[in-house]
All heavy atoms as TSV, in Angstrom:
chain	resi	resn	atom	element	x	y	z
A	1	MET	N	N	11.550	-4.689	-8.560
A	1	MET	CA	C	10.137	-4.786	-8.265
A	1	MET	C	C	9.528	-5.781	-9.258
A	1	MET	O	O	9.763	-5.704	-10.449
A	1	MET	CB	C	9.536	-3.392	-8.362
A	1	MET	CG	C	8.085	-3.311	-8.250
A	1	MET	SD	S	7.446	-1.620	-8.125
A	1	MET	CE	C	8.674	-0.568	-8.782
A	2	SER	N	N	8.753	-6.694	-8.756
A	2	SER	CA	C	8.175	-7.770	-9.549
A	2	SER	C	C	6.974	-7.291	-10.366
A	2	SER	O	O	6.055	-6.663	-9.837
A	2	SER	CB	C	7.738	-8.905	-8.626
A	2	SER	OG	O	6.951	-9.832	-9.311
A	3	LEU	N	N	7.007	-7.605	-11.649
A	3	LEU	CA	C	5.871	-7.270	-12.508
A	3	LEU	C	C	4.644	-8.086	-12.139
A	3	LEU	O	O	3.510	-7.627	-12.310
A	3	LEU	CB	C	6.233	-7.486	-13.972
A	3	LEU	CG	C	7.260	-6.516	-14.552
A	3	LEU	CD1	C	7.586	-6.890	-15.989
A	3	LEU	CD2	C	6.747	-5.092	-14.485
A	4	ILE	N	N	4.851	-9.277	-11.620
A	4	ILE	CA	C	3.727	-10.118	-11.213
A	4	ILE	C	C	2.992	-9.471	-10.039
A	4	ILE	O	O	1.762	-9.421	-10.024
A	4	ILE	CB	C	4.200	-11.538	-10.855
A	4	ILE	CG1	C	4.731	-12.222	-12.113
A	4	ILE	CG2	C	3.088	-12.343	-10.217
A	4	ILE	CD1	C	5.402	-13.537	-11.869
A	5	THR	N	N	3.740	-8.967	-9.083
A	5	THR	CA	C	3.123	-8.293	-7.931
A	5	THR	C	C	2.360	-7.061	-8.397
A	5	THR	O	O	1.226	-6.819	-7.969
A	5	THR	CB	C	4.182	-7.903	-6.891
A	5	THR	OG1	O	4.960	-9.049	-6.546
A	5	THR	CG2	C	3.550	-7.324	-5.650
A	6	GLN	N	N	2.966	-6.292	-9.279
A	6	GLN	CA	C	2.302	-5.100	-9.808
A	6	GLN	C	C	1.017	-5.473	-10.541
A	6	GLN	O	O	-0.021	-4.831	-10.343
A	6	GLN	CB	C	3.233	-4.350	-10.758
A	6	GLN	CG	C	4.389	-3.677	-10.081
A	6	GLN	CD	C	5.226	-2.912	-11.077
A	6	GLN	OE1	O	4.708	-2.182	-11.909
A	6	GLN	NE2	N	6.527	-3.083	-10.989
A	7	ALA	N	N	1.090	-6.485	-11.386
A	7	ALA	CA	C	-0.077	-6.903	-12.160
A	7	ALA	C	C	-1.209	-7.363	-11.247
A	7	ALA	O	O	-2.381	-7.052	-11.491
A	7	ALA	CB	C	0.306	-8.008	-13.136
A	8	PHE	N	N	-0.865	-8.096	-10.197
A	8	PHE	CA	C	-1.878	-8.559	-9.249
A	8	PHE	C	C	-2.586	-7.377	-8.601
A	8	PHE	O	O	-3.819	-7.340	-8.518
A	8	PHE	CB	C	-1.239	-9.449	-8.178
A	8	PHE	CG	C	-2.186	-9.792	-7.072
A	8	PHE	CD1	C	-3.143	-10.766	-7.230
A	8	PHE	CD2	C	-2.121	-9.117	-5.850
A	8	PHE	CE1	C	-4.035	-11.071	-6.212
A	8	PHE	CE2	C	-2.996	-9.419	-4.824
A	8	PHE	CZ	C	-3.961	-10.396	-5.007
A	9	ILE	N	N	-1.816	-6.413	-8.139
A	9	ILE	CA	C	-2.402	-5.249	-7.456
A	9	ILE	C	C	-3.281	-4.446	-8.414
A	9	ILE	O	O	-4.401	-4.071	-8.064
A	9	ILE	CB	C	-1.304	-4.377	-6.827
A	9	ILE	CG1	C	-0.631	-5.136	-5.685
A	9	ILE	CG2	C	-1.867	-3.055	-6.325
A	9	ILE	CD1	C	0.634	-4.508	-5.181
A	10	VAL	N	N	-2.797	-4.197	-9.622
A	10	VAL	CA	C	-3.571	-3.416	-10.590
A	10	VAL	C	C	-4.866	-4.137	-10.947
A	10	VAL	O	O	-5.934	-3.518	-11.017
A	10	VAL	CB	C	-2.738	-3.116	-11.855
A	10	VAL	CG1	C	-3.615	-2.549	-12.967
A	10	VAL	CG2	C	-1.617	-2.156	-11.526
A	11	GLU	N	N	-4.793	-5.443	-11.157
A	11	GLU	CA	C	-5.994	-6.182	-11.527
A	11	GLU	C	C	-7.016	-6.201	-10.401
A	11	GLU	O	O	-8.214	-6.083	-10.628
A	11	GLU	CB	C	-5.637	-7.616	-11.910
A	11	GLU	CG	C	-6.838	-8.378	-12.419
A	11	GLU	CD	C	-6.462	-9.705	-13.046
A	11	GLU	OE1	O	-5.445	-9.764	-13.740
A	11	GLU	OE2	O	-7.208	-10.673	-12.813
A	12	ARG	N	N	-6.540	-6.329	-9.183
A	12	ARG	CA	C	-7.464	-6.442	-8.050
A	12	ARG	C	C	-7.938	-5.089	-7.522
A	12	ARG	O	O	-9.091	-4.947	-7.127
A	12	ARG	CB	C	-6.787	-7.220	-6.925
A	12	ARG	CG	C	-7.669	-7.393	-5.727
A	12	ARG	CD	C	-7.519	-8.717	-5.109
A	12	ARG	NE	N	-8.546	-8.865	-4.088
A	12	ARG	CZ	C	-8.463	-9.672	-3.083
A	12	ARG	NH1	N	-7.418	-10.450	-2.973
A	12	ARG	NH2	N	-9.415	-9.746	-2.211
A	13	TYR	N	N	-7.040	-4.093	-7.498
A	13	TYR	CA	C	-7.360	-2.816	-6.850
A	13	TYR	C	C	-7.325	-1.607	-7.789
A	13	TYR	O	O	-7.849	-0.559	-7.434
A	13	TYR	CB	C	-6.394	-2.559	-5.691
A	13	TYR	CG	C	-6.455	-3.617	-4.629
A	13	TYR	CD1	C	-5.473	-4.594	-4.535
A	13	TYR	CD2	C	-7.503	-3.662	-3.722
A	13	TYR	CE1	C	-5.528	-5.577	-3.553
A	13	TYR	CE2	C	-7.569	-4.641	-2.738
A	13	TYR	CZ	C	-6.580	-5.594	-2.668
A	13	TYR	OH	O	-6.644	-6.568	-1.705
A	14	GLY	N	N	-6.669	-1.696	-8.918
A	14	GLY	CA	C	-6.543	-0.550	-9.813
A	14	GLY	C	C	-5.214	0.155	-9.626
A	14	GLY	O	O	-4.364	-0.277	-8.850
A	15	LEU	N	N	-5.037	1.255	-10.344
A	15	LEU	CA	C	-3.768	1.982	-10.301
A	15	LEU	C	C	-3.572	2.747	-8.997
A	15	LEU	O	O	-2.443	3.004	-8.595
A	15	LEU	CB	C	-3.671	2.959	-11.480
A	15	LEU	CG	C	-3.654	2.314	-12.858
A	15	LEU	CD1	C	-3.679	3.388	-13.943
A	15	LEU	CD2	C	-2.448	1.418	-13.018
A	16	ARG	N	N	-4.675	3.127	-8.382
A	16	ARG	CA	C	-4.613	3.818	-7.091
A	16	ARG	C	C	-5.266	2.924	-6.059
A	16	ARG	O	O	-6.380	2.455	-6.244
A	16	ARG	CB	C	-5.347	5.154	-7.143
A	16	ARG	CG	C	-4.750	6.101	-8.123
A	16	ARG	CD	C	-5.278	7.503	-8.077
A	16	ARG	NE	N	-6.672	7.673	-7.734
A	16	ARG	CZ	C	-7.192	8.841	-7.405
A	16	ARG	NH1	N	-6.449	9.920	-7.387
A	16	ARG	NH2	N	-8.464	8.940	-7.109
A	17	VAL	N	N	-4.567	2.732	-4.968
A	17	VAL	CA	C	-5.060	1.883	-3.884
A	17	VAL	C	C	-5.584	2.806	-2.787
A	17	VAL	O	O	-4.852	3.660	-2.284
A	17	VAL	CB	C	-3.920	0.983	-3.347
A	17	VAL	CG1	C	-4.387	0.138	-2.192
A	17	VAL	CG2	C	-3.367	0.111	-4.477
A	18	SER	N	N	-6.853	2.650	-2.428
A	18	SER	CA	C	-7.439	3.495	-1.386
A	18	SER	C	C	-6.857	3.123	-0.023
A	18	SER	O	O	-6.238	2.066	0.139
A	18	SER	CB	C	-8.957	3.343	-1.362
A	18	SER	OG	O	-9.306	2.062	-0.866
A	19	ALA	N	N	-7.089	3.970	0.956
A	19	ALA	CA	C	-6.600	3.696	2.312
A	19	ALA	C	C	-7.207	2.407	2.853
A	19	ALA	O	O	-6.512	1.606	3.490
A	19	ALA	CB	C	-6.915	4.874	3.229
A	20	GLU	N	N	-8.471	2.195	2.589
A	20	GLU	CA	C	-9.135	0.969	3.053
A	20	GLU	C	C	-8.497	-0.265	2.419
A	20	GLU	O	O	-8.246	-1.265	3.088
A	20	GLU	CB	C	-10.631	1.013	2.726
A	20	GLU	CG	C	-11.407	2.060	3.491
A	20	GLU	CD	C	-11.294	3.464	2.881
A	20	GLU	OE1	O	-10.766	3.626	1.756
A	20	GLU	OE2	O	-11.728	4.415	3.555
A	21	GLN	N	N	-8.230	-0.183	1.118
A	21	GLN	CA	C	-7.601	-1.301	0.419
A	21	GLN	C	C	-6.177	-1.519	0.893
A	21	GLN	O	O	-5.735	-2.659	1.058
A	21	GLN	CB	C	-7.626	-1.045	-1.091
A	21	GLN	CG	C	-9.012	-1.045	-1.683
A	21	GLN	CD	C	-9.036	-0.510	-3.104
A	21	GLN	OE1	O	-8.231	0.334	-3.492
A	21	GLN	NE2	N	-9.990	-1.009	-3.889
A	22	LEU	N	N	-5.442	-0.427	1.132
A	22	LEU	CA	C	-4.067	-0.543	1.619
A	22	LEU	C	C	-4.036	-1.212	2.980
A	22	LEU	O	O	-3.192	-2.088	3.229
A	22	LEU	CB	C	-3.404	0.833	1.676
A	22	LEU	CG	C	-1.948	0.851	2.145
A	22	LEU	CD1	C	-1.070	-0.026	1.255
A	22	LEU	CD2	C	-1.429	2.279	2.181
A	23	ALA	N	N	-4.957	-0.845	3.861
A	23	ALA	CA	C	-5.029	-1.485	5.176
A	23	ALA	C	C	-5.290	-2.980	5.018
A	23	ALA	O	O	-4.665	-3.803	5.704
A	23	ALA	CB	C	-6.119	-0.829	6.025
A	24	GLU	N	N	-6.170	-3.345	4.091
A	24	GLU	CA	C	-6.458	-4.760	3.833
A	24	GLU	C	C	-5.209	-5.488	3.341
A	24	GLU	O	O	-4.892	-6.584	3.814
A	24	GLU	CB	C	-7.564	-4.865	2.777
A	24	GLU	CG	C	-7.886	-6.282	2.357
A	24	GLU	CD	C	-8.891	-6.312	1.211
A	24	GLU	OE1	O	-9.816	-5.483	1.207
A	24	GLU	OE2	O	-8.733	-7.173	0.330
A	25	ILE	N	N	-4.490	-4.884	2.410
A	25	ILE	CA	C	-3.278	-5.500	1.862
A	25	ILE	C	C	-2.229	-5.692	2.955
A	25	ILE	O	O	-1.565	-6.729	3.018
A	25	ILE	CB	C	-2.710	-4.638	0.717
A	25	ILE	CG1	C	-3.654	-4.675	-0.490
A	25	ILE	CG2	C	-1.316	-5.115	0.313
A	25	ILE	CD1	C	-3.339	-3.647	-1.553
A	26	LEU	N	N	-2.080	-4.691	3.819
A	26	LEU	CA	C	-1.070	-4.752	4.882
A	26	LEU	C	C	-1.510	-5.614	6.056
A	26	LEU	O	O	-0.703	-5.934	6.936
A	26	LEU	CB	C	-0.729	-3.341	5.372
A	26	LEU	CG	C	-0.085	-2.410	4.344
A	26	LEU	CD1	C	0.105	-1.021	4.948
A	26	LEU	CD2	C	1.222	-2.974	3.832
A	27	GLY	N	N	-2.798	-5.964	6.099
A	27	GLY	CA	C	-3.309	-6.794	7.184
A	27	GLY	C	C	-3.462	-6.049	8.494
A	27	GLY	O	O	-3.284	-6.618	9.568
A	28	ILE	N	N	-3.792	-4.760	8.391
A	28	ILE	CA	C	-3.993	-3.939	9.581
A	28	ILE	C	C	-5.336	-3.230	9.455
A	28	ILE	O	O	-5.928	-3.182	8.377
A	28	ILE	CB	C	-2.849	-2.906	9.770
A	28	ILE	CG1	C	-2.743	-1.976	8.551
A	28	ILE	CG2	C	-1.526	-3.615	10.040
A	28	ILE	CD1	C	-1.699	-0.877	8.685
A	29	SER	N	N	-5.794	-2.650	10.556
A	29	SER	CA	C	-7.049	-1.904	10.499
A	29	SER	C	C	-6.809	-0.537	9.859
A	29	SER	O	O	-5.684	-0.036	9.798
A	29	SER	CB	C	-7.626	-1.718	11.903
A	29	SER	OG	O	-6.860	-0.780	12.629
A	30	LYS	N	N	-7.895	0.052	9.376
A	30	LYS	CA	C	-7.808	1.383	8.775
A	30	LYS	C	C	-7.320	2.410	9.797
A	30	LYS	O	O	-6.517	3.290	9.468
A	30	LYS	CB	C	-9.175	1.764	8.216
A	30	LYS	CG	C	-9.186	3.002	7.368
A	30	LYS	CD	C	-10.527	3.163	6.684
A	30	LYS	CE	C	-11.108	4.494	7.026
A	30	LYS	NZ	N	-12.420	4.729	6.441
A	31	ALA	N	N	-7.764	2.273	11.043
A	31	ALA	CA	C	-7.335	3.200	12.098
A	31	ALA	C	C	-5.828	3.092	12.339
A	31	ALA	O	O	-5.146	4.113	12.499
A	31	ALA	CB	C	-8.097	2.919	13.386
A	32	THR	N	N	-5.313	1.870	12.341
A	32	THR	CA	C	-3.873	1.667	12.522
A	32	THR	C	C	-3.104	2.286	11.364
A	32	THR	O	O	-2.068	2.927	11.563
A	32	THR	CB	C	-3.542	0.163	12.647
A	32	THR	OG1	O	-4.215	-0.351	13.783
A	32	THR	CG2	C	-2.046	-0.072	12.782
A	33	LEU	N	N	-3.621	2.120	10.156
A	33	LEU	CA	C	-2.971	2.710	8.986
A	33	LEU	C	C	-2.899	4.228	9.135
A	33	LEU	O	O	-1.841	4.824	8.932
A	33	LEU	CB	C	-3.726	2.339	7.706
A	33	LEU	CG	C	-3.198	3.000	6.433
A	33	LEU	CD1	C	-1.792	2.515	6.106
A	33	LEU	CD2	C	-4.137	2.763	5.275
A	34	TYR	N	N	-4.010	4.850	9.497
A	34	TYR	CA	C	-4.004	6.303	9.663
A	34	TYR	C	C	-3.082	6.747	10.798
A	34	TYR	O	O	-2.445	7.801	10.689
A	34	TYR	CB	C	-5.427	6.839	9.854
A	34	TYR	CG	C	-6.162	6.998	8.548
A	34	TYR	CD1	C	-7.215	6.167	8.212
A	34	TYR	CD2	C	-5.791	7.974	7.631
A	34	TYR	CE1	C	-7.885	6.302	7.005
A	34	TYR	CE2	C	-6.452	8.120	6.420
A	34	TYR	CZ	C	-7.492	7.285	6.116
A	34	TYR	OH	O	-8.141	7.427	4.915
A	35	ASN	N	N	-2.991	5.964	11.860
A	35	ASN	CA	C	-2.046	6.281	12.940
A	35	ASN	C	C	-0.609	6.220	12.427
A	35	ASN	O	O	0.212	7.073	12.765
A	35	ASN	CB	C	-2.216	5.321	14.117
A	35	ASN	CG	C	-3.460	5.600	14.924
A	35	ASN	OD1	O	-4.005	6.704	14.876
A	35	ASN	ND2	N	-3.927	4.600	15.656
A	36	GLN	N	N	-0.295	5.209	11.614
A	36	GLN	CA	C	1.049	5.088	11.045
A	36	GLN	C	C	1.346	6.252	10.100
A	36	GLN	O	O	2.456	6.796	10.108
A	36	GLN	CB	C	1.208	3.764	10.293
A	36	GLN	CG	C	1.269	2.559	11.193
A	36	GLN	CD	C	1.421	1.265	10.412
A	36	GLN	OE1	O	1.399	1.243	9.181
A	36	GLN	NE2	N	1.568	0.166	11.132
A	37	ILE	N	N	0.370	6.638	9.298
A	37	ILE	CA	C	0.563	7.766	8.388
A	37	ILE	C	C	0.840	9.038	9.185
A	37	ILE	O	O	1.767	9.789	8.872
A	37	ILE	CB	C	-0.653	7.936	7.456
A	37	ILE	CG1	C	-0.737	6.754	6.486
A	37	ILE	CG2	C	-0.580	9.263	6.701
A	37	ILE	CD1	C	-2.042	6.653	5.726
A	38	SER	N	N	0.069	9.264	10.240
A	38	SER	CA	C	0.250	10.457	11.082
A	38	SER	C	C	1.610	10.464	11.766
A	38	SER	O	O	2.240	11.508	11.898
A	38	SER	CB	C	-0.845	10.539	12.135
A	38	SER	OG	O	-2.094	10.758	11.542
A	39	ALA	N	N	2.061	9.279	12.183
A	39	ALA	CA	C	3.343	9.167	12.877
A	39	ALA	C	C	4.530	9.130	11.917
A	39	ALA	O	O	5.683	9.183	12.352
A	39	ALA	CB	C	3.355	7.910	13.746
A	40	GLY	N	N	4.247	9.021	10.624
A	40	GLY	CA	C	5.327	8.945	9.648
A	40	GLY	C	C	5.989	7.579	9.588
A	40	GLY	O	O	7.121	7.466	9.135
A	41	THR	N	N	5.289	6.544	10.059
A	41	THR	CA	C	5.866	5.199	10.089
A	41	THR	C	C	5.211	4.242	9.101
A	41	THR	O	O	5.532	3.052	9.102
A	41	THR	CB	C	5.767	4.593	11.502
A	41	THR	OG1	O	4.376	4.523	11.878
A	41	THR	CG2	C	6.527	5.427	12.511
A	42	CYS	N	N	4.322	4.734	8.277
A	42	CYS	CA	C	3.650	3.871	7.301
A	42	CYS	C	C	4.698	3.371	6.300
A	42	CYS	O	O	5.471	4.161	5.750
A	42	CYS	CB	C	2.544	4.634	6.576
A	42	CYS	SG	S	1.623	3.598	5.418
A	43	PRO	N	N	4.730	2.060	6.047
A	43	PRO	CA	C	5.750	1.514	5.154
A	43	PRO	C	C	5.517	1.818	3.673
A	43	PRO	O	O	6.399	1.597	2.852
A	43	PRO	CB	C	5.672	0.010	5.420
A	43	PRO	CG	C	4.280	-0.226	5.867
A	43	PRO	CD	C	3.889	1.013	6.623
A	44	VAL	N	N	4.349	2.350	3.328
A	44	VAL	CA	C	4.018	2.657	1.933
A	44	VAL	C	C	3.699	4.148	1.833
A	44	VAL	O	O	2.916	4.675	2.627
A	44	VAL	CB	C	2.801	1.824	1.455
A	44	VAL	CG1	C	2.443	2.174	0.027
A	44	VAL	CG2	C	3.070	0.341	1.604
A	45	LYS	N	N	4.311	4.814	0.846
A	45	LYS	CA	C	4.033	6.236	0.645
A	45	LYS	C	C	2.586	6.414	0.203
A	45	LYS	O	O	2.079	5.653	-0.618
A	45	LYS	CB	C	4.963	6.805	-0.423
A	45	LYS	CG	C	6.402	6.917	0.035
A	45	LYS	CD	C	7.359	7.283	-1.077
A	45	LYS	CE	C	6.944	8.498	-1.849
A	45	LYS	NZ	N	7.966	8.932	-2.847
A	46	THR	N	N	1.922	7.420	0.777
A	46	THR	CA	C	0.541	7.725	0.424
A	46	THR	C	C	0.430	9.202	0.061
A	46	THR	O	O	1.336	9.986	0.342
A	46	THR	CB	C	-0.426	7.408	1.581
A	46	THR	OG1	O	-0.106	8.230	2.702
A	46	THR	CG2	C	-0.350	5.939	1.978
A	47	TYR	N	N	-0.691	9.551	-0.566
A	47	TYR	CA	C	-0.925	10.946	-0.933
A	47	TYR	C	C	-2.417	11.245	-0.854
A	47	TYR	O	O	-3.240	10.336	-0.856
A	47	TYR	CB	C	-0.397	11.233	-2.346
A	47	TYR	CG	C	-1.063	10.422	-3.429
A	47	TYR	CD1	C	-2.166	10.917	-4.116
A	47	TYR	CD2	C	-0.595	9.154	-3.762
A	47	TYR	CE1	C	-2.787	10.170	-5.106
A	47	TYR	CE2	C	-1.206	8.402	-4.751
A	47	TYR	CZ	C	-2.293	8.918	-5.424
A	47	TYR	OH	O	-2.906	8.171	-6.404
A	48	LEU	N	N	-2.729	12.528	-0.758
A	48	LEU	CA	C	-4.122	12.972	-0.728
A	48	LEU	C	C	-4.534	13.459	-2.108
A	48	LEU	O	O	-3.767	14.144	-2.792
A	48	LEU	CB	C	-4.302	14.110	0.275
A	48	LEU	CG	C	-4.265	13.722	1.746
A	48	LEU	CD1	C	-4.280	14.974	2.612
A	48	LEU	CD2	C	-5.435	12.834	2.087
A	49	ASP	N	N	-5.744	13.112	-2.510
A	49	ASP	CA	C	-6.315	13.599	-3.755
A	49	ASP	C	C	-7.802	13.791	-3.520
A	49	ASP	O	O	-8.521	12.824	-3.232
A	49	ASP	CB	C	-6.075	12.609	-4.895
A	49	ASP	CG	C	-6.569	13.128	-6.235
A	49	ASP	OD1	O	-6.768	14.350	-6.374
A	49	ASP	OD2	O	-6.760	12.307	-7.152
A	50	GLY	N	N	-8.239	15.017	-3.597
A	50	GLY	CA	C	-9.646	15.313	-3.368
A	50	GLY	C	C	-10.096	14.983	-1.957
A	50	GLY	O	O	-11.236	14.602	-1.745
A	51	GLY	N	N	-9.201	15.102	-0.997
A	51	GLY	CA	C	-9.531	14.820	0.396
A	51	GLY	C	C	-9.496	13.349	0.762
A	51	GLY	O	O	-9.749	12.992	1.905
A	52	LYS	N	N	-9.172	12.480	-0.192
A	52	LYS	CA	C	-9.077	11.048	0.087
A	52	LYS	C	C	-7.623	10.605	-0.036
A	52	LYS	O	O	-6.869	11.153	-0.840
A	52	LYS	CB	C	-9.942	10.250	-0.888
A	52	LYS	CG	C	-11.415	10.529	-0.728
A	52	LYS	CD	C	-12.237	9.659	-1.640
A	52	LYS	CE	C	-13.716	9.959	-1.422
A	52	LYS	NZ	N	-14.560	9.110	-2.244
A	53	ARG	N	N	-7.252	9.616	0.744
A	53	ARG	CA	C	-5.872	9.129	0.763
A	53	ARG	C	C	-5.735	7.899	-0.125
A	53	ARG	O	O	-6.563	7.005	-0.108
A	53	ARG	CB	C	-5.442	8.805	2.191
A	53	ARG	CG	C	-3.964	8.487	2.261
A	53	ARG	CD	C	-3.405	8.681	3.637
A	53	ARG	NE	N	-3.448	10.033	4.146
A	53	ARG	CZ	C	-2.520	10.958	3.903
A	53	ARG	NH1	N	-1.503	10.705	3.133
A	53	ARG	NH2	N	-2.613	12.150	4.454
A	54	PHE	N	N	-4.646	7.899	-0.904
A	54	PHE	CA	C	-4.347	6.800	-1.820
A	54	PHE	C	C	-2.872	6.443	-1.749
A	54	PHE	O	O	-2.048	7.230	-1.284
A	54	PHE	CB	C	-4.658	7.203	-3.271
A	54	PHE	CG	C	-6.096	7.474	-3.543
A	54	PHE	CD1	C	-6.597	8.768	-3.500
A	54	PHE	CD2	C	-6.970	6.442	-3.844
A	54	PHE	CE1	C	-7.925	9.035	-3.753
A	54	PHE	CE2	C	-8.305	6.692	-4.100
A	54	PHE	CZ	C	-8.785	7.991	-4.054
A	55	ALA	N	N	-2.551	5.257	-2.257
A	55	ALA	CA	C	-1.174	4.835	-2.458
A	55	ALA	C	C	-1.052	4.396	-3.911
A	55	ALA	O	O	-1.997	3.840	-4.482
A	55	ALA	CB	C	-0.810	3.685	-1.532
A	56	ASP	N	N	0.082	4.638	-4.517
A	56	ASP	CA	C	0.330	4.193	-5.873
A	56	ASP	C	C	0.607	2.692	-5.861
A	56	ASP	O	O	1.301	2.192	-4.979
A	56	ASP	CB	C	1.534	4.952	-6.438
A	56	ASP	CG	C	1.794	4.620	-7.878
A	56	ASP	OD1	O	1.207	5.266	-8.758
A	56	ASP	OD2	O	2.590	3.684	-8.118
A	57	TYR	N	N	0.076	1.985	-6.841
A	57	TYR	CA	C	0.242	0.531	-6.883
A	57	TYR	C	C	1.706	0.116	-6.913
A	57	TYR	O	O	2.073	-0.925	-6.365
A	57	TYR	CB	C	-0.509	-0.067	-8.081
A	57	TYR	CG	C	0.193	0.131	-9.410
A	57	TYR	CD1	C	0.990	-0.879	-9.938
A	57	TYR	CD2	C	0.063	1.314	-10.125
A	57	TYR	CE1	C	1.640	-0.710	-11.149
A	57	TYR	CE2	C	0.699	1.489	-11.330
A	57	TYR	CZ	C	1.492	0.480	-11.841
A	57	TYR	OH	O	2.138	0.653	-13.041
A	58	GLN	N	N	2.574	0.922	-7.514
A	58	GLN	CA	C	3.997	0.579	-7.584
A	58	GLN	C	C	4.644	0.618	-6.198
A	58	GLN	O	O	5.484	-0.221	-5.892
A	58	GLN	CB	C	4.727	1.501	-8.542
A	58	GLN	CG	C	4.325	1.275	-9.983
A	58	GLN	CD	C	5.005	2.243	-10.925
A	58	GLN	OE1	O	5.250	3.395	-10.572
A	58	GLN	NE2	N	5.305	1.777	-12.120
A	59	HIS	N	N	4.255	1.578	-5.380
A	59	HIS	CA	C	4.800	1.647	-4.022
A	59	HIS	C	C	4.325	0.468	-3.184
A	59	HIS	O	O	5.084	-0.071	-2.371
A	59	HIS	CB	C	4.417	2.963	-3.352
A	59	HIS	CG	C	5.045	4.157	-3.986
A	59	HIS	ND1	N	4.418	5.364	-4.073
A	59	HIS	CD2	C	6.246	4.321	-4.578
A	59	HIS	CE1	C	5.196	6.225	-4.684
A	59	HIS	NE2	N	6.319	5.612	-5.009
A	60	VAL	N	N	3.076	0.068	-3.376
A	60	VAL	CA	C	2.540	-1.082	-2.648
A	60	VAL	C	C	3.299	-2.342	-3.070
A	60	VAL	O	O	3.740	-3.129	-2.224
A	60	VAL	CB	C	1.024	-1.246	-2.885
A	60	VAL	CG1	C	0.503	-2.481	-2.177
A	60	VAL	CG2	C	0.271	0.001	-2.427
A	61	ALA	N	N	3.478	-2.531	-4.376
A	61	ALA	CA	C	4.201	-3.709	-4.881
A	61	ALA	C	C	5.642	-3.722	-4.387
A	61	ALA	O	O	6.166	-4.772	-4.001
A	61	ALA	CB	C	4.162	-3.720	-6.406
A	62	GLU	N	N	6.274	-2.558	-4.358
A	62	GLU	CA	C	7.653	-2.453	-3.877
A	62	GLU	C	C	7.750	-2.902	-2.418
A	62	GLU	O	O	8.665	-3.634	-2.044
A	62	GLU	CB	C	8.119	-1.000	-4.026
A	62	GLU	CG	C	9.566	-0.757	-3.732
A	62	GLU	CD	C	9.920	0.697	-4.008
A	62	GLU	OE1	O	9.877	1.102	-5.184
A	62	GLU	OE2	O	10.214	1.411	-3.027
A	63	HIS	N	N	6.800	-2.482	-1.602
A	63	HIS	CA	C	6.805	-2.862	-0.187
A	63	HIS	C	C	6.592	-4.367	-0.034
A	63	HIS	O	O	7.293	-5.017	0.747
A	63	HIS	CB	C	5.738	-2.093	0.584
A	63	HIS	CG	C	5.565	-2.594	1.986
A	63	HIS	ND1	N	6.521	-2.412	2.947
A	63	HIS	CD2	C	4.577	-3.291	2.563
A	63	HIS	CE1	C	6.118	-2.988	4.077
A	63	HIS	NE2	N	4.932	-3.527	3.852
A	64	LEU	N	N	5.639	-4.925	-0.762
A	64	LEU	CA	C	5.369	-6.359	-0.657
A	64	LEU	C	C	6.581	-7.175	-1.106
A	64	LEU	O	O	6.930	-8.191	-0.473
A	64	LEU	CB	C	4.138	-6.733	-1.488
A	64	LEU	CG	C	2.809	-6.161	-0.993
A	64	LEU	CD1	C	1.694	-6.543	-1.953
A	64	LEU	CD2	C	2.509	-6.608	0.413
A	65	ASP	N	N	7.231	-6.751	-2.167
A	65	ASP	CA	C	8.430	-7.452	-2.639
A	65	ASP	C	C	9.564	-7.357	-1.615
A	65	ASP	O	O	10.309	-8.313	-1.407
A	65	ASP	CB	C	8.877	-6.916	-3.991
A	65	ASP	CG	C	7.949	-7.306	-5.121
A	65	ASP	OD1	O	7.165	-8.284	-4.951
A	65	ASP	OD2	O	7.985	-6.657	-6.179
A	66	ALA	N	N	9.695	-6.199	-0.961
A	66	ALA	CA	C	10.729	-6.038	0.068
A	66	ALA	C	C	10.453	-6.940	1.252
A	66	ALA	O	O	11.386	-7.530	1.833
A	66	ALA	CB	C	10.800	-4.571	0.519
A	67	CYS	N	N	9.199	-7.100	1.620
A	67	CYS	CA	C	8.838	-8.016	2.711
A	67	CYS	C	C	9.180	-9.456	2.352
A	67	CYS	O	O	9.706	-10.205	3.177
A	67	CYS	CB	C	7.346	-7.906	3.040
A	67	CYS	SG	S	6.878	-6.386	3.858
A	68	ARG	N	N	8.904	-9.823	1.118
A	68	ARG	CA	C	9.203	-11.180	0.667
A	68	ARG	C	C	10.716	-11.429	0.671
A	68	ARG	O	O	11.187	-12.460	1.100
A	68	ARG	CB	C	8.615	-11.423	-0.720
A	68	ARG	CG	C	8.843	-12.827	-1.223
A	68	ARG	CD	C	8.133	-13.162	-2.529
A	68	ARG	NE	N	8.173	-12.129	-3.546
A	68	ARG	CZ	C	7.116	-11.432	-3.958
A	68	ARG	NH1	N	5.931	-11.659	-3.437
A	68	ARG	NH2	N	7.228	-10.521	-4.888
A	69	ALA	N	N	11.481	-10.440	0.220
A	69	ALA	CA	C	12.938	-10.560	0.176
A	69	ALA	C	C	13.514	-10.654	1.594
A	69	ALA	O	O	14.439	-11.424	1.841
A	69	ALA	CB	C	13.556	-9.383	-0.567
A	70	ALA	N	N	12.959	-9.893	2.521
A	70	ALA	CA	C	13.430	-9.917	3.907
A	70	ALA	C	C	13.135	-11.262	4.581
A	70	ALA	O	O	13.883	-11.703	5.435
A	70	ALA	CB	C	12.815	-8.777	4.704
A	71	ALA	N	N	12.059	-11.891	4.166
A	71	ALA	CA	C	11.674	-13.165	4.761
A	71	ALA	C	C	12.507	-14.332	4.207
A	71	ALA	O	O	12.579	-15.385	4.833
A	71	ALA	CB	C	10.193	-13.448	4.516
A	72	ALA	N	N	13.121	-14.123	3.058
A	72	ALA	CA	C	13.898	-15.200	2.418
A	72	ALA	C	C	15.247	-15.414	3.056
A	72	ALA	O	O	15.788	-14.705	3.770
A	72	ALA	CB	C	14.074	-14.891	0.932
């Protein structure tokens, strides 16, 4: 996992990425993200905290790096 990718995400979004931010990063709508989460097909692990959904920045960076590696 690239430290540069992690640093970018933390600087721009923080340690926890909200569902809205995750949808923006993935380039999909928030509704599509929630459909993927419900179907178990979301490429990034998410969790609930206080009734709101978040993703850890490390999981987001891991997914982005995997996409880059697959494209190479």
